[in-house]
C-alpha positions in Angstrom: 7.7 43.0 49.0 10.0 40.3 50.4 13.7 40.7 49.8 15.8 38.5 47.5 17.0 36.0 50.2 13.3 34.8 50.5 13.0 34.3 46.7 12.1 30.7 47.1 9.8 31.2 50.1 10.3 30.6 53.8 9.9 28.1 56.5 7.3 29.2 59.1 6.5 27.8 62.5 5.2 29.1 65.9 6.4 29.1 69.5 3.8 29.4 72.3 5.7 28.4 75.4 5.4 31.8 77.1 1.8 32.4 76.0 -0.6 33.5 78.7 -4.3 32.6 78.3 -6.4 35.6 77.2 -10.0 36.5 76.9 -11.2 36.6 73.3 -12.7 40.1 73.7 -9.3 41.4 74.7 -7.8 40.2 71.5 -10.4 41.5 69.0 -9.1 45.1 69.0 -5.6 43.7 68.2 -7.0 41.8 65.2 -8.8 44.9 63.9 -5.7 47.0 64.5 -3.6 44.8 62.2 -6.3 44.7 59.5 -7.7 41.2 60.2 -11.4 40.3 60.3 -12.7 39.5 63.8 -13.2 35.9 62.5 -9.4 35.4 62.8 -9.8 35.3 66.6 -10.6 31.7 67.5 -13.8 31.1 69.6 -13.6 29.9 73.2 -13.5 26.1 73.1 -16.1 25.8 75.9 -16.1 24.8 79.6 -16.0 21.1 78.8 -12.7 21.7 76.9 -11.4 24.0 79.7 -11.9 21.3 82.4 -10.0 18.8 80.3 -7.2 21.3 79.8 -7.1 22.1 83.5 -6.7 18.4 84.4 -3.9 18.0 81.9 -2.1 21.0 83.3 -2.4 20.0 87.0 0.8 19.1 88.9 0.1 15.8 90.7 3.1 15.7 93.1 2.7 16.7 96.7 5.7 16.8 99.0 7.5 14.1 97.0 4.4 11.8 96.8 3.0 11.0 93.3 -0.7 11.1 92.6 -2.5 10.1 89.4 -5.7 11.6 88.0 -7.6 8.7 86.5 -10.9 9.1 84.5 -14.0 7.6 86.0 -16.6 9.2 83.8 -16.2 11.6 80.9 -19.2 12.8 78.9 -20.1 16.1 77.2 -21.8 17.3 80.4 -19.9 15.6 83.2 -16.3 14.9 84.1 -15.2 12.8 87.1 -11.6 11.8 87.9 -10.3 9.7 90.7 -7.3 11.0 92.7 -5.1 8.0 93.1 -2.0 7.9 95.3 0.8 5.8 93.9 3.0 3.9 96.5 6.2 2.2 95.7 6.3 -0.7 98.1 9.3 -2.6 96.6 11.7 -2.6 93.8 9.2 -4.2 91.5 5.8 -3.3 92.9 3.4 -0.4 92.9 0.2 0.1 94.9 -2.5 2.6 93.8 -4.9 3.9 96.5 -8.0 5.9 95.5 -8.1 8.8 97.9 -10.7 11.2 96.5 -12.5 12.5 93.4 -12.7 15.7 91.5 -15.7 16.5 89.3 -17.2 19.0 87.0 -20.8 19.2 85.7 -22.4 21.4 83.1 -25.5 21.7 85.3 -26.5 23.5 87.4 -23.3 25.6 87.6 -20.4 24.9 85.2 -18.2 27.3 87.2 -18.0 24.8 90.1 -15.3 22.2 90.6 -16.2 19.7 93.3 -13.6 18.1 95.6 -11.6 19.1 98.6 -8.4 17.2 98.0 -5.2 19.2 97.4 -5.1 17.9 93.8 -8.8 18.9 93.4 -7.9 22.4 94.6 -5.1 22.6 92.0 -7.6 21.5 89.3 -10.0 24.2 90.5 -7.3 26.9 90.3 -6.3 25.8 86.8 -9.9 25.7 85.6 -10.5 29.3 86.9 -7.4 30.4 85.0 -8.5 28.8 81.8 -12.3 29.2 81.8 -13.5 31.6 79.1 -10.0 32.1 77.7 -8.0 31.2 74.6 -5.0 28.9 75.0 -2.0 28.3 72.8 -3.5 25.4 71.0 -6.4 27.6 69.8 -3.9 30.0 68.3 -1.9 27.2 66.7 -5.0 26.1 64.8 -5.7 29.7 63.8 -2.1 30.2 62.5 -2.3 26.9 60.6 -5.6 27.9 59.0 -4.2 31.3 57.9 -1.0 29.8 56.5 -2.9 27.3 54.5 -5.1 30.1 53.1 -2.0 31.8 52.0 -0.8 28.8 50.1 1.5 27.3 52.7 2.3 23.6 52.6 3.3 21.4 55.6 7.0 20.6 55.5 6.8 18.1 58.3 4.3 15.3 58.5 3.0 16.6 61.8 2.3 20.0 60.2 4.4 22.0 62.7 6.6 23.6 60.1 5.2 25.1 56.9 6.8 26.3 53.7 5.2 29.5 52.5 5.6 30.9 48.9 7.4 34.2 48.6 4.3 35.9 47.2 2.5 35.5 50.5 5.3 36.5 52.9 4.0 40.1 53.3 0.8 38.7 54.6 2.7 36.3 56.9 4.6 39.2 58.3 1.4 41.0 59.1 0.1 37.8 60.8 3.4 37.7 62.7 3.0 41.2 64.0 -0.6 40.5 65.2 0.3 37.3 66.9 3.3 38.8 68.6 1.0 41.2 70.4 -1.2 38.2 71.4 1.8 36.4 72.8 2.4 33.9 70.0 5.8 34.0 68.3 5.8 33.3 64.5 9.3 32.4 63.2 10.0 33.1 59.5 13.2 31.4 58.3 15.0 31.5 54.9 15.0 28.5 52.7 18.7 27.7 52.0 19.5 26.9 48.4 20.4 23.3 49.2 16.9 22.7 50.5 15.0 24.1 47.5 14.9 20.6 45.9 13.3 19.1 48.9 10.7 21.8 49.1 9.9 21.4 45.5 9.4 17.7 46.0 7.1 18.2 49.0 5.0 20.9 47.3 4.6 18.8 44.2 3.5 15.8 46.3 1.0 18.0 48.2 -0.6 19.2 45.0 -0.7 15.6 43.6 -2.3 14.3 46.7 -5.0 17.0 46.7 -5.7 16.3 43.0 -6.0 12.6 43.7 -8.4 13.1 46.6 -10.6 15.5 44.5 -10.6 13.1 41.6 -11.7 10.2 43.8 -14.5 12.4 45.2 -15.8 13.2 41.8 -15.9 9.5 40.9 -18.1 8.9 43.9 -20.6 11.7 42.9 -23.8 10.3 41.5 -25.6 13.5 40.6 -27.8 13.5 43.7 -25.6 15.6 46.0 -26.8 19.0 47.1 -26.1 21.9 44.7 -24.1 23.6 47.4 -21.7 20.6 47.5 -20.9 21.0 43.8 -20.6 24.8 44.1 -18.1 24.5 47.0 -16.0 22.0 45.0 -15.9 24.4 42.1 -14.6 27.1 44.4 -12.0 24.6 45.8 -10.8 23.8 42.3 -10.2 27.5 41.7 -8.3 27.9 44.9 -6.0 24.9 44.1 -5.4 26.3 40.6 -4.3 29.6 42.1 -2.0 27.9 44.6 -0.5 25.8 41.8 0.4 29.0 39.9 2.0 30.4 43.1 4.2 27.3 43.4 5.1 27.5 39.7 6.3 31.1 40.0 8.2 30.4 43.2 9.8 27.0 42.6 9.2 26.2 38.9 6.7 23.4 39.8 4.9 22.3 36.6 1.2 23.3 36.6 0.2 22.0 33.2 -1.0 18.6 34.4 -2.6 20.2 37.5 -4.6 22.7 35.4 -5.6 19.9 32.9 -7.0 17.7 35.7 -8.7 20.6 37.4 -10.3 21.7 34.2 -11.7 18.2 33.7 -13.0 18.0 37.3 -14.5 21.4 36.9 -16.3 20.3 33.7 -17.8 17.2 35.3 -18.9 19.0 38.4 -20.4 21.9 36.5 -22.4 19.5 34.4 -23.6 17.8 37.6 -24.5 21.1 39.2 -26.5 22.2 36.1 -28.3 18.8 36.1 -28.9 18.9 39.8 -30.6 22.3 39.7 -33.1 20.8 37.2 -34.0 17.7 39.3 -35.6 16.8 42.6 -34.0 14.2 44.8 -36.6 12.6 47.1 -36.1 11.1 50.5 -36.1 7.6 49.1 -33.3 8.7 46.7 -35.6 8.6 43.7 -35.1 11.4 41.2 -37.7 13.4 39.2 -37.5 16.4 36.9 -38.2 19.7 38.6 -39.8 21.0 35.4 -42.4 18.1 35.4 -44.1 19.6 38.5 -46.8 22.1 37.6 -47.9 24.8 40.0 -51.2 23.1 40.6 -49.6 19.9 41.7 -49.5 19.1 45.4 -46.7 16.8 46.7 -47.8 13.6 48.4 -48.3 14.3 52.2 -46.5 11.6 54.1 -45.2 13.5 57.1 -46.5 16.6 58.8 -45.6 18.6 61.9 -48.0 19.8 64.6 -47.1 21.5 67.9 -43.4 20.7 67.3 -44.1 16.9 66.8 -43.7 14.8 63.7 -46.6 12.7 62.5 -46.3 10.0 59.8 -49.0 8.8 57.5 -50.8 5.6 58.3 -53.5 3.5 56.7 -57.1 4.7 57.3 -60.3 2.7 57.2 -62.0 5.7 55.6 -61.0 6.7 52.1 -61.9 10.4 52.7 -59.7 10.7 55.8 -56.0 11.0 56.2 -54.6 9.3 59.3 -51.4 10.4 60.9 -49.8 8.8 64.0 -46.9 9.6 66.2 -45.2 8.3 69.4 -43.4 11.6 69.9 -43.7 12.9 73.5 -44.8 16.3 72.1 -47.5 14.6 70.1 -48.8 12.8 73.3 -48.7 16.1 75.2 -50.6 17.9 72.5 -53.4 15.3 72.3 -53.8 15.4 76.1 -54.0 19.2 75.9 -56.7 18.9 73.2 -58.6 16.4 75.4 -58.6 18.7 78.3 -60.2 21.4 76.1 -62.7 19.0 74.7 -61.2 19.2 71.2 -59.8 15.7 70.8 -61.2 13.8 67.8 -62.1 17.0 65.9 -60.4 18.4 62.8 -57.3 20.5 63.6 -55.2 22.7 61.3 -51.9 20.8 61.4 -49.5 23.3 59.8 -46.8 22.7 57.1 -46.0 19.3 55.8 -42.4 18.2 56.2 -40.6 18.0 52.8 
């Protein structure tokens, strides 16, 4: 257990300056070694993120000359930057000359960086170093997620420093040992007595803000949300109740009002969840009772799928026929295939209706 000098918790923050990018698979054994689920290891952000990071990391000075990397096109599948030389021609004037481009495309080969300029070569080297690997920002987000799970509260507005309750510090130490092997330093600092009042104020405000946001959300609920939405909120209420008790035991923060509000929110959402499981919300937002539908009833068929295409019901000149139409490319392709087989215009088994 934590010693007495951490009786009112600790300030926790990370330092990643000396971190070296690593492959996720190399880190998994370390997580297991320290008793963490593999899920604690952040996923690789993807090649698109890697090229952005490579460009940000690239040094753009060559023999005293300054170059700029300016975006030309940035999409999810393509990144093109102009390499611009900056010339100072006078005390109050700059010229910018476009010299070359550097580009990355997801297809056909995302490993390729195009461009033969010196700056392009630097981008290429950085991209090769970062591709497939976890960077410090990935671990910062993981550390933040774990601290919040342990009841930590942001001490600074930018979230870079957290106050952690003393009851969670053993878990924080375990996280510290794990991340130290990864290359991320977690600093745990004592809360001096003169800072306890400030911490208490910040923690109280954090709980109040969360309660206010949850209350506003419940006001917006109209009983038609998915049952899973209500179930997740009930779980969130329980987590906040548990955190409030941690804060009370560590700092003496009052929990009576918090528990009272949470109990009321829990009651309202539980009622909505019970009602929602007994009703059916249709696509047009109309509501009917789930119990009013007998097993022999068949829902109105307005949309169906066939060969991967969606067809919508249309008016038919013949009462005994159901007419469905679609402009979906798959639908057009399917009809042409049926025509080639001499089956167009004959009844086809169209598969399951779309709910």
